[in-house]
C-alpha positions in Angstrom: -12.8 -25.6 -11.1 -13.6 -24.9 -7.5 -10.2 -23.3 -7.0 -10.7 -21.0 -9.9 -14.2 -20.2 -8.8 -12.9 -19.2 -5.4 -10.1 -17.1 -6.9 -12.7 -15.4 -9.2 -14.9 -14.7 -6.2 -11.9 -13.2 -4.3 -10.9 -11.1 -7.3 -14.5 -9.8 -7.4 -14.2 -8.9 -3.7 -10.8 -7.3 -4.4 -12.4 -5.2 -7.2 -15.3 -4.2 -5.0 -12.7 -3.1 -2.4 -10.9 -1.2 -5.0 -14.1 0.6 -6.0 -14.8 1.5 -2.4 -11.2 2.7 -2.0 -11.5 4.7 -5.1 -14.5 6.5 -3.7 -13.3 6.9 -0.1 -9.5 7.0 -0.1 -9.1 10.3 -2.1 -11.4 12.0 0.4 -8.6 12.5 2.9 -6.5 14.2 0.2 -9.4 16.5 -0.6 -10.2 17.3 3.0 -6.6 17.6 4.3 -5.4 19.7 1.4 -8.3 22.1 1.9 -8.5 22.2 5.7 -4.8 22.3 6.4 -2.1 24.7 5.2 0.4 23.4 2.7 3.0 23.3 5.6 0.6 21.4 7.9 -0.2 18.9 5.1 3.6 18.4 4.8 3.8 17.8 8.6 1.0 15.2 8.5 2.7 13.5 5.6 5.9 13.2 7.6 3.9 11.7 10.5 2.1 9.2 8.3 5.1 8.0 6.3 7.1 7.7 9.6 4.3 5.6 11.0 4.3 3.4 7.9 8.0 2.9 8.0 8.1 2.2 11.8 5.2 -0.2 11.7 6.8 -2.3 8.9 10.3 -2.2 10.4 9.2 -3.0 13.9 7.1 -5.9 12.6 10.5 -7.5 12.2 9.5 -9.2 8.9 7.1 -11.5 10.8 4.1 -10.8 8.5 6.1 -11.9 5.5 7.0 -15.1 7.3 3.3 -15.7 8.1 2.3 -15.2 4.4 5.1 -17.3 3.0 5.3 -20.2 5.4 1.8 -20.7 7.0 -0.3 -21.4 4.0 -1.0 -25.2 3.8 -0.3 -25.9 7.4 -2.9 -27.7 9.6 -5.1 -25.5 11.7 -3.6 -26.2 15.2 0.0 -25.7 13.9 -0.9 -22.5 12.0 -2.7 -21.1 15.0 0.1 -21.9 17.4 2.8 -20.5 15.2 0.9 -17.3 14.5 -0.2 -16.4 17.9 3.1 -17.3 19.5 4.6 -14.7 17.1 1.8 -12.3 17.7 2.3 -12.2 21.5 6.1 -11.9 21.0 5.5 -8.9 18.7 3.0 -7.2 21.1 5.5 -7.4 24.0 8.3 -6.3 21.8 6.4 -3.2 20.7 5.4 -2.2 24.3 9.1 -2.5 25.5 10.5 -0.7 22.5 8.2 2.3 22.6 8.4 2.5 26.3 12.1 3.0 25.9 11.7 5.6 23.2 9.3 7.7 25.3 11.3 7.3 28.6 14.7 8.1 27.1 16.2 10.8 24.9 15.4 8.8 21.7 12.0 10.5 21.4 13.5 14.0 21.6 16.1 13.0 19.1 13.4 11.8 16.7 11.4 15.0 17.1 14.4 17.2 16.3 15.5 15.0 13.4 12.0 15.2 11.8 11.7 19.0 12.6 8.7 18.3 14.7 9.9 20.0 17.9 6.6 22.0 18.1 4.4 18.9 17.7 5.3 16.6 20.6 1.7 15.5 21.3 1.1 14.6 17.6 4.4 12.6 17.8 3.1 10.6 20.8 -0.2 9.8 19.0 1.9 8.6 16.0 3.7 6.1 18.2 0.4 4.6 19.4 -0.8 4.5 15.8 2.4 2.6 14.9 1.6 -0.1 17.5 -2.0 -0.4 16.1 -0.8 -0.6 12.5 1.8 -3.2 13.3 -0.7 -5.4 15.1 -3.3 -4.9 12.3 -0.8 -5.7 9.7 0.1 -9.1 11.3 -3.6 -10.1 11.5 -4.2 -9.0 7.9 -1.3 -11.3 6.7 -2.7 -14.1 8.9 -6.1 -13.8 7.3 -4.5 -13.9 3.9 -2.4 -16.9 4.8 -5.7 -18.8 5.5 -6.8 -17.7 2.1 -9.5 -15.6 3.7 -8.8 -12.9 1.2 -12.2 -11.3 1.4 -11.6 -10.7 5.1 -8.0 -9.5 4.5 -9.2 -7.0 1.9 -12.0 -5.8 4.3 -9.5 -5.3 7.1 -7.1 -3.4 4.7 -10.1 -1.3 3.6 -10.9 -0.5 7.3 -7.3 0.4 8.2 -7.1 2.8 5.2 -10.6 4.3 5.3 -12.3 4.2 8.7 -10.3 7.2 9.9 -11.1 8.9 6.6 -14.8 8.4 7.1 -14.5 9.9 10.7 -12.5 12.8 9.2 -15.1 13.4 6.5 -18.0 13.4 9.0 -16.1 15.8 11.2 -15.2 18.1 8.3 -18.8 18.4 7.2 -19.9 19.2 10.8 -17.0 21.7 11.4 -14.8 22.5 8.4 -12.2 24.3 10.5 -10.1 21.3 11.3 -6.8 21.5 13.1 -3.8 19.3 12.7 -4.2 17.9 16.2 -7.8 16.9 15.5 -6.8 15.2 12.2 -4.1 13.2 14.1 -6.7 12.1 16.7 -9.1 10.9 14.0 -6.2 8.9 12.5 -5.8 7.3 15.9 -9.5 6.5 16.4 -9.7 4.9 12.9 -6.9 2.5 13.5 -8.1 1.6 17.0 -11.5 0.7 15.5 -9.8 -1.4 12.8 -7.8 -3.3 15.5 -11.0 -4.1 17.3 -12.5 -5.5 14.1 -9.4 -7.7 13.6 -9.8 -9.0 17.2 -13.4 -9.8 16.5 -12.7 -11.9 13.4 -9.8 -13.7 15.0 -11.3 -14.4 18.3 -12.2 -18.1 17.5 -8.5 -18.9 16.6 -7.3 -16.9 19.6 -9.5 -18.9 22.1 -8.4 -22.1 20.4 -4.8 -21.0 20.8 -5.5 -20.5 24.6 -7.3 -23.8 24.8 -4.5 -25.9 23.3 -1.9 -23.8 25.2 -0.2 -23.2 21.9 2.5 -20.8 22.8 5.9 -22.2 21.7 9.0 -20.1 21.7 10.6 -22.4 19.2 8.0 -21.1 16.7 9.2 -17.6 17.5 12.8 -18.5 17.0 12.0 -20.2 13.6 10.0 -17.2 12.5 12.7 -14.7 13.5 15.3 -16.9 11.7 13.4 -16.4 8.5 12.3 -12.8 9.1 15.3 -11.1 10.8 17.2 -10.6 7.5 14.0 -8.8 6.3 14.5 -6.0 8.9 17.4 -4.6 6.8 15.2 -5.1 3.7 12.2 -3.3 5.3 14.4 -0.4 6.3 15.9 -0.2 2.8 12.5 -0.6 1.1 11.1 2.3 3.0 14.2 4.4 2.5 13.5 3.9 -1.2 9.9 4.8 -0.8 10.1 7.9 1.5 13.7 9.1 2.0 12.9 11.7 -0.6 10.3 13.3 1.7 12.7 13.4 4.6 15.4 15.0 2.5 12.9 17.5 1.0 11.9 18.4 4.5 15.6 18.9 5.4 16.6 21.0 2.3 13.3 22.7 1.3 10.9 22.7 4.3 7.4 21.5 5.2 5.6 23.3 2.3 7.7 21.5 -0.3 7.0 18.2 1.4 3.3 19.1 1.2 3.5 19.7 -2.6 5.5 16.6 -3.3 3.3 14.5 -1.0 0.1 15.5 -2.6 1.1 14.1 -6.0 2.8 11.1 -4.3 -0.5 10.4 -2.5 -2.6 10.5 -5.7 -0.2 8.2 -7.5 0.0 6.0 -4.4 -3.8 5.5 -4.5 -3.4 4.3 -8.1 -0.5 1.9 -7.1 -2.6 0.6 -4.2 -5.3 -0.6 -6.6 -2.6 -2.8 -8.2 -1.1 -4.2 -5.1 -4.6 -5.0 -3.6 -5.2 -7.1 -6.8 -1.8 -8.8 -6.6 -2.5 -9.7 -2.9 -5.5 -11.8 -4.1 -3.0 -14.2 -5.8 -0.2 -14.2 -3.3 -1.5 -17.1 -1.0 -2.1 -19.2 -4.1 1.3 -18.6 -5.5 2.8 -19.3 -2.0 0.8 -22.5 -1.7 1.8 -23.7 -5.1 5.4 -22.9 -4.5 5.5 -24.7 -1.1 3.8 -27.7 -2.7 6.2 -27.6 -5.7 3.4 -27.1 -8.2 3.1 -24.8 -11.2 2.5 -21.2 -10.2 3.4 -19.0 -13.3 -0.2 -18.7 -14.4 -1.1 -17.0 -11.1 1.7 -14.5 -11.7 0.5 -13.7 -15.2 -3.0 -13.2 -14.0 -1.8 -11.0 -11.1 0.1 -8.8 -13.6 -2.9 -8.6 -15.9 -5.5 -7.6 -13.3 -3.2 -5.2 -11.5 -2.3 -3.4 -14.8 -6.0 -3.3 -15.5 -6.5 -1.2 -12.4 -3.4 1.0 -12.7 -3.1 1.9 -16.4 -6.3 3.9 -16.7 -5.5 6.0 -13.6 -2.1 6.8 -15.1 -3.7 7.8 -18.4 -6.1 10.1 -16.7 -3.3 11.7 -14.7 -1.3 12.2 -17.9 -4.1 13.9 -19.8 -6.0 15.4 -16.9 -3.3 16.2 -14.3 -4.2 19.9 -13.7 -7.9 19.1 -13.4 -7.3 16.2 -11.0 -5.0 18.3 -8.7 -7.4 21.2 -8.6 -10.4 18.8 -8.1 -8.8 17.3 -5.0 -6.9 20.2 -3.5 -7.8 23.5 -5.1 -5.2 25.8 -6.6 -2.7 26.0 -3.7 -1.1 22.7 -4.7 -1.1 23.3 -8.5 2.7 23.5 -8.6 2.7 19.7 -8.2 1.6 19.5 -11.8 5.1 20.0 -13.1 6.1 16.8 -11.3 3.7 14.5 -13.1 6.0 13.7 -16.1 8.7 12.6 -13.7 6.6 10.5 -11.3 4.0 9.0 -13.6 5.8 5.7 -14.1 6.1 5.0 -10.3 2.9 3.0 -9.8 3.9 0.6 -12.7 7.4 0.2 -11.2 6.0 -0.4 -7.7 3.7 -3.3 -8.8 6.4 -4.9 -10.9 8.9 -4.7 -8.1 6.2 -6.0 -5.7 5.7 -9.2 -7.7 9.4 -9.9 -8.1 9.9 -9.2 -4.4 7.3 -11.9 -3.6 9.1 -14.4 -5.8 12.4 -13.8 -4.0 10.5 -14.1 -0.7 9.1 -17.5 -1.6 12.6 -18.7 -2.5 13.7 -17.7 1.0 16.2 -15.2 -0.5 15.7 -12.7 2.4 19.4 -11.8 2.6 19.6 -11.2 -1.1 16.5 -9.0 -0.9 18.0 -7.0 1.9 21.2 -6.4 -0.2 19.2 -5.4 -3.3 17.0 -2.9 -1.5 20.0 -1.6 0.4 21.6 -0.8 -3.0 18.4 0.9 -4.1 18.1 2.9 -0.9 21.7 4.1 -1.1 21.3 5.1 -4.7 18.1 7.0 -3.8 19.6 8.8 -0.9 22.8 9.8 -2.8 20.8 11.0 -5.8 18.5 13.0 -3.5 21.5 14.6 -1.8 22.8 15.7 -5.1 19.7 16.5 -7.1 17.4 18.1 -4.5 19.7 21.1 -3.9 20.3 21.4 -7.6 16.8 20.7 -9.1 14.6 20.9 -6.0 11.4 18.8 -6.2 12.1 17.6 -9.8 15.4 16.2 -8.5 13.6 14.2 -5.8 11.2 12.8 -8.4 14.1 11.8 -10.8 15.9 10.1 -7.9 12.8 8.1 -7.0 12.3 6.8 -10.5 15.9 5.9 -11.1 16.1 4.0 -7.8 12.9 2.0 -8.7 14.3 1.2 -12.1 17.5 -0.1 -10.6 15.6 -2.2 -8.2 13.5 -3.6 -11.0 16.6 -4.5 -13.0 18.3 -6.2 -10.1 15.2 -8.2 -9.0 14.5 -9.3 -12.6 18.1 -10.5 -13.1 17.8 -12.5 -9.8 14.3 -13.8 -10.4 13.7 -14.1 -14.1 14.4 -17.8 -14.2 11.5 -18.4 -11.8 8.9 -16.4 -13.8 7.4 -17.4 -17.1 5.7 -14.3 -18.6 3.0 -15.0 -21.2 1.8 -11.8 -22.8 -1.2 -13.7 -24.1 -2.3 -14.1 -20.5 -1.5 -10.5 -19.5 -3.4 -9.0 -22.5 -1.3 -5.8 -22.3 -2.5 -4.4 -25.6 -6.2 -5.0 -24.7 -5.7 -3.1 -21.5 -3.5 -0.3 -22.8 -5.8 0.9 -25.7 -8.9 1.3 -23.4 -6.7 3.1 -20.9 -5.5 5.6 -23.5 -9.1 6.0 -24.8 -10.3 6.7 -21.2 -7.6 9.3 -20.5 -7.9 11.0 -23.9 -11.5 11.9 -23.2 -10.2 14.7 -21.1 -9.1 16.8 -24.0 -12.2 18.9 -23.1 -10.5 20.1 -19.9 -13.6 20.9 -17.8 -13.3 23.7 -15.2 -16.3 23.3 -12.9 -16.0 20.6 -10.2 -19.2 18.9 -11.2 -18.1 18.7 -14.8 -14.8 17.2 -13.8 -16.6 14.5 -11.8 -19.0 13.8 -14.6 -16.1 13.4 -17.1 -14.4 11.0 -14.6 -17.5 8.9 -14.3 -18.0 8.9 -18.1 -14.4 7.9 -18.6 -14.8 5.0 -16.2 -17.8 3.8 -18.1 -16.0 4.0 -21.4 -13.0 2.2 -20.0 -15.2 -0.6 -18.6 -17.0 -1.1 -21.9 -13.7 -0.9 -23.9 -12.2 -3.7 -21.7 -15.1 -5.9 -22.7 -14.9 -4.9 -26.4 -11.1 -5.5 -26.6 -11.6 -8.8 -24.7 -9.4 -7.8 -21.8 -12.2 -9.2 -19.6 -14.0 -12.4 -20.6 -17.7 -13.2 -20.1 -16.7 -15.9 -17.6 -15.0 -13.3 -15.4 -18.0 -11.0 -15.6 -20.3 -13.9 -14.7 -18.1 -14.6 -11.6 -18.4 -11.0 -10.4 -22.2 -10.9 -11.0 -22.5 -14.2 -9.1 -20.7 -12.6 -6.2 -23.0 -9.6 -6.3 -26.1 -11.8 -6.3 -24.6 -13.7 -3.3 -24.1 -10.5 -1.5 -27.7 -9.4 -2.1 -28.9 -12.7 -0.6 
């Protein structure tokens, strides 16, 4: 019972994090789409997705090793393993980016990304990549210790601190430039890294005290994680190669239009992956100890769908109003992409769960092969469909590649997953989601009315979940208990 109480508390924290993300994260879409031109929005999108790709690729798969192999270890061994890898990663990043800036690689990257006129923004992006990579490792470390509340808090900070800074600056001086936005992005991640250092300082000093650096731990970690480098490259090619190829064929403005809708749907998908992350350490621990873990997977699916489906329903019924609410009318052409991209958050969370199962099995080479196939399919389809169908072609390519990935991962991992629909309660979640979305048949035009309808829809959805028994009284009691604890 203690274990389930702890999981319930951590799910409650995850949901509070999701609520805060729901309130704060969309602000950057609102502000950037209004403060920047469509082309500048596209340029910033290229910078952010490049930073996301680089930070994950240059993490060398080490965070995945931390989350898969460190849960259940004794404190001294876990600390020694992690910080040995952390110091190695830090030195590796400094050497790598020093070479990029001191050789012609930086100029080549600028020209390839069509960012020749933005060298200072590119340099800031490189520093941000280092910060994100170091933050990501510590976030996975906190999660490996089952400190999921802390892991969720750090994730919240990495996503939102810079948005809060950006919002404050926008209200003081609305005429923001791209260079200022990039600097706020840098400041936010630097602040998040300091927060990570603060919460890990006890383990860090213990690492120094026991003289825990051991290069054999680095070798062992890299033996596990090195095959994931190809996987990470392939994974991100599936995720963002469409934006690079849109930039190549259609230009910055088309990237801006496509990125706006991708960002909105990405926020919805993030709600699901945050929820799944609450269960990953428990699945990993049960797997490593050869215990039953399928019930965790079913609950992870259930709660992630609970967060994703209403957002998709609202986007389906209320797409034009959502786009104009966040960005005004200059991005309204993104509306025609909604039918093509609407399924992507569902595909992302299903692939994410199956990917984790493959990771626990140690099938890193298989994962790399599967995602390489998905990446090649995505790139080839984009090369054919973008010139022929423009942005719709990119959207179709994205969905097809995600479906192929889902099929391959399911074939390889289905024997290790026992799906019980009675635990997922799909029907009990789907009906309230449709009810919440269908409320927007009124199609309000004023901004305040749109916000009021969104709030009302959220209330109706929450009540409907209870009425359809998608959420039990025990789960609500767990969340209320958490809130009372927070007040104390």
